[in-house]
C-alpha positions as CSV (number, residue, x, y, z in Angstrom):
1,M,-34.7,49.6,0.1
2,S,-31.1,49.6,-1.0
3,C,-28.1,49.7,0.8
4,P,-25.9,53.0,0.3
5,T,-22.6,52.2,-1.5
6,F,-19.5,53.8,0.0
7,V,-16.6,54.6,-2.4
8,L,-13.2,55.6,-0.8
9,L,-10.8,58.1,-2.8
10,S,-7.6,56.6,-3.1
11,L,-4.8,59.0,-3.8
12,S,-1.5,58.1,-5.2
13,D,1.5,57.6,-2.8
14,L,3.0,60.4,-4.6
15,V,0.2,62.8,-3.9
16,R,-0.1,61.6,-0.2
17,Q,3.3,61.8,0.8
18,G,3.7,65.3,-1.0
19,L,0.5,66.5,1.0
20,D,2.1,65.1,4.1
21,E,4.8,67.5,3.8
22,Y,2.5,70.5,3.6
23,R,0.5,69.3,6.5
24,G,3.7,69.1,8.5
25,F,4.5,72.7,7.7
26,R,0.9,73.8,8.5
27,H,1.5,72.5,11.9
28,I,4.5,74.7,12.5
29,V,2.7,77.8,11.0
30,R,-0.5,77.1,13.0
31,N,1.3,76.8,16.3
32,V,3.4,79.8,15.9
33,Y,6.8,78.3,15.8
34,A,8.2,80.9,13.4
35,Y,11.6,80.7,15.0
36,K,11.7,77.1,13.7
37,F,11.1,78.2,9.9
38,D,13.5,76.3,7.7
39,L,14.0,78.8,4.6
40,V,15.4,75.9,2.5
41,R,12.5,73.4,3.4
42,I,10.0,76.5,2.5
43,E,11.8,77.1,-0.8
44,R,11.6,73.4,-1.8
45,L,8.0,73.3,-0.7
46,M,7.3,76.1,-2.9
47,Q,8.9,74.6,-6.0
48,K,7.1,71.4,-5.4
49,I,3.4,72.9,-5.0
50,A,2.6,73.4,-8.6
51,P,3.4,69.9,-9.9
52,L,1.8,68.5,-6.8
53,F,-1.4,70.4,-7.2
54,R,-1.6,69.5,-11.0
55,Q,-1.2,65.8,-10.1
56,L,-4.0,66.3,-7.3
57,Q,-6.3,67.9,-9.8
58,A,-5.8,65.0,-12.1
59,E,-6.5,62.4,-9.6
60,L,-9.6,64.3,-8.1
61,S,-11.0,64.7,-11.7
62,A,-10.4,60.9,-12.6
63,F,-12.1,60.2,-9.2
64,A,-15.0,62.5,-10.2
65,D,-15.3,60.8,-13.7
66,F,-15.4,57.5,-12.0
67,L,-18.2,58.6,-9.7
68,E,-20.3,60.2,-12.7
69,F,-19.9,56.9,-14.7
70,H,-21.0,54.8,-11.8
71,D,-24.0,57.1,-11.0
72,E,-25.3,56.7,-14.4
73,D,-25.4,53.1,-14.2
74,S,-28.0,53.3,-11.3
Protein backbone atom coordinates (compact mmCIF):
# COMPACT_ATOMS: atom_id res chain seq x y z
CA MET A 1 0.00 0.00 0.00
CA SER A 2 1.53 3.30 -1.05
CA CYS A 3 1.40 6.46 0.96
CA PRO A 4 -0.32 9.45 -0.71
CA THR A 5 1.96 12.19 -1.95
CA PHE A 6 1.09 15.78 -1.16
CA VAL A 7 2.11 18.59 -3.46
CA LEU A 8 1.64 22.17 -2.42
CA LEU A 9 0.92 24.94 -4.87
CA SER A 10 3.40 27.74 -4.43
CA LEU A 11 2.38 31.06 -5.93
CA SER A 12 4.96 33.71 -6.64
CA ASP A 13 5.32 36.61 -4.24
CA LEU A 14 3.95 38.89 -6.96
CA VAL A 15 0.69 36.95 -7.24
CA ARG A 16 0.33 36.28 -3.52
CA GLN A 17 0.81 39.93 -2.58
CA GLY A 18 -1.45 41.05 -5.41
CA LEU A 19 -4.23 38.73 -4.28
CA ASP A 20 -3.83 39.94 -0.69
CA GLU A 21 -4.82 43.44 -1.82
CA TYR A 22 -8.07 42.07 -3.26
CA ARG A 23 -8.76 39.99 -0.15
CA GLY A 24 -8.50 43.16 1.95
CA PHE A 25 -10.91 44.94 -0.36
CA ARG A 26 -13.30 41.97 -0.17
CA HIS A 27 -13.36 42.34 3.62
CA ILE A 28 -14.53 45.94 3.31
CA VAL A 29 -17.24 45.03 0.79
CA ARG A 30 -18.50 41.96 2.67
CA ASN A 31 -18.74 43.84 5.92
CA VAL A 32 -20.66 46.73 4.35
CA TYR A 33 -18.13 49.41 5.09
CA ALA A 34 -19.17 51.33 1.96
CA TYR A 35 -18.40 54.63 3.64
CA LYS A 36 -14.75 53.54 3.77
CA PHE A 37 -14.42 53.04 0.01
CA ASP A 38 -11.29 54.66 -1.32
CA LEU A 39 -12.03 55.47 -4.96
CA VAL A 40 -8.34 55.92 -5.80
CA ARG A 41 -7.59 52.47 -4.39
CA ILE A 42 -10.52 50.93 -6.27
CA GLU A 43 -9.27 52.44 -9.53
CA ARG A 44 -5.74 51.16 -8.87
CA LEU A 45 -7.07 47.67 -8.14
CA MET A 46 -9.14 47.74 -11.33
CA GLN A 47 -6.05 48.59 -13.37
CA LYS A 48 -4.00 45.81 -11.79
CA ILE A 49 -6.53 42.95 -12.04
CA ALA A 50 -5.98 41.96 -15.69
CA PRO A 51 -2.18 41.52 -15.46
CA LEU A 52 -2.51 39.81 -12.07
CA PHE A 53 -5.13 37.42 -13.44
CA ARG A 54 -2.92 36.56 -16.45
CA GLN A 55 0.01 35.82 -14.12
CA LEU A 56 -2.20 33.70 -11.86
CA GLN A 57 -3.48 31.76 -14.88
CA ALA A 58 0.10 31.13 -16.03
CA GLU A 59 1.18 29.89 -12.61
CA LEU A 60 -1.86 27.64 -12.19
CA SER A 61 -1.37 26.26 -15.70
CA ALA A 62 2.29 25.50 -14.93
CA PHE A 63 1.22 23.75 -11.73
CA ALA A 64 -1.38 21.69 -13.62
CA ASP A 65 1.29 20.73 -16.17
CA PHE A 66 3.57 19.69 -13.30
CA LEU A 67 0.85 17.50 -11.80
CA GLU A 68 0.02 15.90 -15.15
CA PHE A 69 3.70 15.20 -15.85
CA HIS A 70 4.20 13.54 -12.49
CA ASP A 71 0.92 11.62 -12.75
CA GLU A 72 2.24 10.00 -15.94
CA ASP A 73 5.26 8.78 -13.97
CA SER A 74 3.05 6.77 -11.61
